[in-house]
Residue, then its C-alpha position, 0 to 999 in steps of 0.5 A: m384756615k379760619r383767621k381774621s382778615l389780614g391786610l407778610v429756610m431763606l435771598g442780585l438787584f432789579a433794574l432801578t425804578f424811576t418815579a415821578p415826584s407825585e407817586s407815593r412811596e411806602k417803605s418798611r424795614w425789618e431787621f432781625n438778630v438771629y439765634l441758634d438756640q441761645k447763641r447769636i449767629g447773624s442777622h436777617s433784614f427785609e426792606v419792602t418798598s411800594v410805588s404805584g402798585v408795585t412792591e419791591v422786596v430786598s432781603e439779606a441774611r448772614f449767619k455764621y456758627t462757630i465751635l471753639l472759635i472755628p467756623a462750623y457753618r456759614y450761610e449767606h442769602t440775598a434776594a430781590e423780589r418784585w410783586s403786584n397785586n399779591c402776585l410775584v412777578g420777578l425774583d433774583a436770589n443767591t444763596n451760599a450755604n457752607g460753600d454750596r452755591i445756588q442761584v434762582s431767578g424767576e419772571r411772570t411771562g404770559g400765563s405762567f411764572t417761570v423759575l430758572t435754576d440749574e435744573q430744567p425751567a419750571y412753569l408755575p401758575e401765573c400768580v404765585m407767592s413766596f415765603a413772604y413773611w412780611n405779608p400775612e396773606f401768604l399764610d392763606q396759600p396752599r403752595l409757596l415758592n421757596p426762593q432759596t431752592g426754586e421749589y414750589v412746595a405744598v404747605q399747611v398753616e394752622e393758627a396756633g394760639s396767642d402769646v405775649l412777646q417782648i419786642r424791644g423791651e416792650s410786651v406785645s400781644a401776638r397771634r401765633y401760626r405754625l407753617t409746615a412743609y417738606e423739610v420746613d417747620l416754622t412758627l410765626w408771630y404777628s401783632e393785632d395790626d398784622e405786623w410781623l414780629g418774629l420767627e422760629s424754625v426747627a433746624e437739623g437735630g431739633r435745634i431752634i433758629r429764632y428771629e428777634l427784632s433788633 
């Protein structure tokens, strides 16, 4: 895929990391309102903290869709990931999709990344990436780990042009990418400075799930 050099459906907590005062700490946070077509159904937040070469990511999503005030669908997802040199080294994710509960964990040990679900353990390559929207380098990967299901899926990414988005009331130029995989069809937007700006996903029935920065 040809694109500019870049410096990121759906997530427990890692042990506390103690750092000396001299260690530099960088923190970024994304908070999105989530819409199904034009109706707001919830929120999804991502907090990314980097300390001494280790990046920790905590994500939390909560969606509720109602019809005539009656809950029709609920989705809750929390995940904690730990990264080093753009490789995933630890994962702990829990999902409740309308009562269907899924737990996925993973750890890099020896020469592989081991994923644990209700199925047999899966042994993946030593360096894998998940759907790390906050880090646009994930767009260069031919396969990605889905932290919701534990599946390691082949993906295709194409640069799909540019747009001007309204971000918190301001017009922002953005590059658009399309990512497709089995049961996944995503559109992602990034600023000229590689900042993640938004996401759309095609849901069942052709409906659109849309993320807007709050």
